[in-house]
Residue, then its C-alpha position, 0 to 999 in steps of 0.5 A: m680758653a683762648d682769651g685766658l691763654s692770651i692774658a696769661s701769656l701777656f702777663l708772663s712775658a711782661a713780667a719777664l721783660a720788667a724783671s730783665v729791665y730791673v736786673l740790667g738796670f742795676a748792672i749798667y749802674g754798677i758799671r758806671l759806679r766802677g768807672k767813676k770811683s774816687p779814692l777814700p780819704a786816708d784814715s789815721s784812727c785805726p779802729s780795732f778789729f776782732v777777726l773771727i774765723p769760723a772753721h769746721n775741719e779746715a786744717a788744710g787751709i787755715a794757716a794760709t788764711i791766718q797768715s794773710i790776715r797777719h800780713a795785712e797793712y794794718p797795725s797788728a795791735k789792732l787785729r785780734v785774730i780768733t779761730l772758732a774751731d767748731n765741732c772739728s774732728d781734725n787738727t784745725a785748732e792746733i794748726a791755727r795756734a801754730a799759725g799765730s791765732e787764738v783758738w776758741q773751740r766749740n763742741d756742740p754736735s746737737n746744734p751745728g752750723k756756722g750761724q750757731a757758731l757765730a751766735w755763740a762767739l760774738p757775745q763773748a767778743a762783745a765783752d772786749a773793747f773792739d770797733f768791728a767784728a770781722i768775719i773771715d772764712a777759713d778758706t780765704l786769702v785777705d788782701r793786704a789793704f782790706f782792713s785799712t780800706i774798711a776803716a777809711q770807708a767807716a771814717a768817711d761814713q761817720v757823720a751820715c752813717p754812724v751805725a753800719v755793717y760793711q761788706g768787702r768785695y768777696e771774689f773767688a781765686a782762680t785755680q792753678q790746676g786744669g779742672n773744668k776751665w769753662f765752669e771756673n770761668f763762668t763761676l768767676a764771672s758770675k761772682s764778679a757780677e754779683n759784686s759789681f751788678i748787685y751789691l755795689p749799685r744797691a749800696a750806692a742807691g741806699l737800698v737793702n743789701l745782703l751780706q755774703g757770709n765772708g769778708f763782712c765787718i759788723s760795727s760794735a754799735a750795730l752788733q749792740q743794736v742787732p745781736f747776731a742771732a741767725g741760725s739758718v743755712v744762709e745765716d749771712a742773708e738772714y742777719a742782713l734782713m734783721l739789720a734791714m728791719a732795724g734800719v741798719p745799712v749794709r755798706f759795700v766796699d768795692d776796694a776791700r778785697i778777699y779771695a776764697r779758694m775755689t772748687e776745682t770741679v763741678r762735683d765739688a761745687a755741687p754741695q756748696r751750690l745746693r746749700w746756697a740754693s736751699g738757703i735762698f729758697r728758705l729766704f723766699g719765706e721772708v718776702p711776705r714779711l718784707i712787703a707787709t713791713g713796707i706797707r706798714r712803714r710806707s717804705w718802698k725800699m722794703i717792698e723793693a727788697a722783696l723783689m730783690l730776694l725773688l730775683m737773687s737766683r737768676m735761674i728763676l728769671v731765666s726759667l720765667t722768660f723761657g716759660a713765657l716764650a714757650l707759652a707765647t709761641v703756642v699762643l702765637a701759633m693758635f691765636g696770632a697774638r704777637l705782643a706777648f712773643g715780642l715782649a718775651a723775645v726782648a727779655i731774652v735779648l736783655q738777658l743776653t746783654y747782661l751776660v755779655l756785660m758780666f764777662r766783659k765789664s764786671g771785673d777788673r779785667p774782661y773774662s773770656m767770651a768763650g765761656l758764653a758758649w757753655a751758658p746752657f750747660y751752666w744753666l742745666f747744672i744750676s737748674f738741677v741744683q735748684l730743683a734738688a734744693l726745692a725737693g729738700f736736699g742741701r739743708k745741712r747746716w755746715t759741711r766743709t766744701v772740698r777745694 
């Protein structure tokens, strides 16, 4: 029994350390990439965008989203803006029309969901001539340079990557009210780190990348090759895996910015985080398929994508590390095995380093390090949400997030 515990402790500690090195390595690579950014060449071709705004009872904020798109520094004739009012019970459609958007209404209460709405709308869009279908959430403010930056990146990629999907930098906009500032600060920093430490370095390395559900642009060629048929609660990540299987890359464009209005309280954020966690756990079911595909195709990138999926939730890594540390402590006390304890301790140091970099280096400006003091509370909140997701909660396909 002693040998069994020692081996288990050493294995868990080694796994925690390896995963920590993996995560921190991408973070450091992302910081280096952001420090060496070169401007994109000016592009005068101005590809056309079919801008689709999926909206479910978004009367309160849809007008501001449409106005931000209309104010973009891009030829208005090249932007066709459609609000997809899906199973709405409020006046989203009327407000969207008044704000200058076309409106497509879908009423199918038996088959709700953002993915289902997009799968319904995009084939109709394909009948029109457009270069990109841009998906913008209804609670989003679009940077004035968003479309021109995507167009410039696509032009730069035309020879090496003629068929692609482009993901902009999706951030949260800070609230103006008091709210829970510690929670807001942690959320802003973690979202910024997601962009800088995951999507940016993965795209630069040519690895499988996920979509974020907001601010992504599908080229017409990519849409023809891989029709949108994702209907889970994380339709964005599901579609990204479909693209990966077909060999279509997801390119990340750091300077193409969009900003979603952020939830102001922990209570308001909980349902949204519950849906995200439920969706990520659902994607764990894709891990065996990715590994099998990687082995069959002799593609290490597909196998690496399986590891990426397993570590998308940082709480899993944190839980693994503290579990390894706890077991190593028991083994150390009982049998005097120090290696496992040392490996787990180093893993914790690396994860603390990641947190420091998250607050100081992930965004355009540093975030207050005072937020680190609230890390245990944030961890408890996310852990509670993820346990609820594992229990089967949060599988509703589309409900409006309170903001």
